[in-house]
Residue, then its C-alpha position, 0 to 999 in steps of 0.5 A: m819550752l812548751k810555754s813558748p808562744g805558739y808562733l815560735l813553736a810553729f816556726t821551730f817545728a817548721y824549720v826542722f821539718n823543712t830542713v829534712i825535706y830540703a836535704s832529702i830533695n838535694r840528694y836527687w836534685k839541687i833545690s835552692i835553699h836560698g830560695a826556700g829561705i826567702g819563700g818560707p818567710a813570704g809564706i808566713l807573712l802571707y798567712l799572718v798579714p796577707a795584704p802587706g805580705w804580698w809585697f815580699l814577693v817582689t824579692f823573688p825575681f831578684i833571688v832567681w836572677s842572682r842565683v842563676v847569674l852566679k851559676h849556682h842554680s837553674a831558674a827551675q831550681v830557684i823557683a822550686g825552692l821559693s815555691l816549696g818554702m812558701v807553700l810548706l811554711y804557709l801550710e804548717f802555720w795553717a795547720f798549727s793554728q787549727g784545733p781546739g783553740g789553735l796553737f797560736t793562742a797559747g803563750 
């Protein structure tokens, strides 16, 4: 497992770690996991391929609209999920790429 590509290790760690964060938040406030599920990959794309990654952000208004229209979330809950997912994954991938050689050079 430790010989897996760095991107895969970072992705695995991030999703396990972030699930704990989202579950903790959901105990007190209903953050949108659908939003986080779209925001996370957007954050990774913005980190790995910044210029094309910005195009992924055009999906955000549709996610907010659909979750609010279906009455599953408020706009604030979806925007918080999108933002938290994007920021967490971006920062986690940034952190994994730092250090001696960076994790992304492994594998």
